[in-house]
Phi, psi and omega in degrees: 000138180241153178302327181298336180279352191254346186087180188271350185273346184232166178235154176300339179284351178263005185260138177225142173266126177297149178300322174254114184224176183232060179278138181243132176285138177228131175280132177225162176241127176237118185063235177258012184252133174259130182213174180252131175247144175263133179235143179172203180245137171249188179231141173270115185276353180113155179266164181161158183279137173257012182303122179060029178233133175263326179233157182205139178285146176286150177296155181285333178291143179297138182291141180280141177285150175217132179291140180230151172232112186258118182253138179304143183306319183297341182269353183305316182298330181265349186283326185077196182270140170047063179281000000 
């Protein structure tokens, strides 16, 4: 997931994957490489500063779902922006 996929109101640091989730593997081709990307929904836990904080309570409002496409780290250099 990239910040460019989220809009200006959220940060990748506000995203959480639920322990029970429904991620689906999808085969994609990037350049000459075929790989598997996971697609599904994550949750936006809310924005807020983590400055000088190691732990933080979750907001009381239920987290909003956000669609995610998770690409393996090794593919980032060939993936480009917002694949």
